[in-house]
C-alpha angles and dihedrals in degrees: 000000000000116000116252108199149120126217117181138037140304118208131181106200106306092342122100111217100173139001126174140041129306125181117186107225129203113287131031120328118187118204115205139168143125120306113279097023093118103259095140092044091053091047092050092047090053089048092051094244126140115275132183090226123089116245119213108182139028137305123197118194141159118261092247123049126174107226133193122174129204089255115060092231092204116171108239095215094053128080124238090264093047092048091049093055096038098102092046090050093049089051090054094250127127116226117229106248094215093050090047092052091048092049094049089050092050091056092048099257099114110144093017099086094111097048123106125232094258088059093057134081120242091258092050091050090052090051090054088054089048091052089049091054093048093046090065088070090208122171091237133033130206109198125183108200093318096177101039097106095050127099114249097260094046091043093058092044092052092045091057093044095049093043089057094042094056098040111148095023132100116256127185112189130181112214139165092196112098093194090052092052092047091049098048112022130104086182131018121203124192115205117205140142087277091060132249121340124189121222115188117227121218117292093243114105117261139282085053138171115254107227141119135054096285091054092049090051092052090045088055091052092050093046090052090049092052092047090055 
């Protein structure tokens, strides 16, 4: 399997955002930290996308990466179905219609394939973007707060669905939600000016229930890390 890693530094003007080495391992890695620490920049650099920061070092990545940004980035003149297959189309691949229908149903968009973005709620738009990322069937996924626009019940449902759908792949997800990280992560990384710090999630397999004194203690650590 192709290495997915960064070794070097990212600087934005005089400010150092990241220095060191990070290799994304198999499973689900959650990247957390206070606002403005450079989480999205690091994620984009690993995904091979343009960043404002200067990279000094090397990035290794697979040829295909499933990407989902904070914004849904839906094209207003395209339907739900057309938006979902857009990246596949741009890559010169033809999406399987049956798989597309199944995927739209799994994210709760069954019957909405012919609607346009302005006819959708914010949560529905985010689920289109989620379907688009999953449809790429890439060996690794870079997700920037993919569940943030969803209501709590739908968020947990989508977390479980996506976790099952990408089993066996490498996922790097930025999140500000401590409970989300605790529920999904095999590995939790905290990005700060001091570098990367690892916080171990509970030993139970993900997706896991968040309960018990040890979980509350870890939640407190993660909440403090997000607060800065």
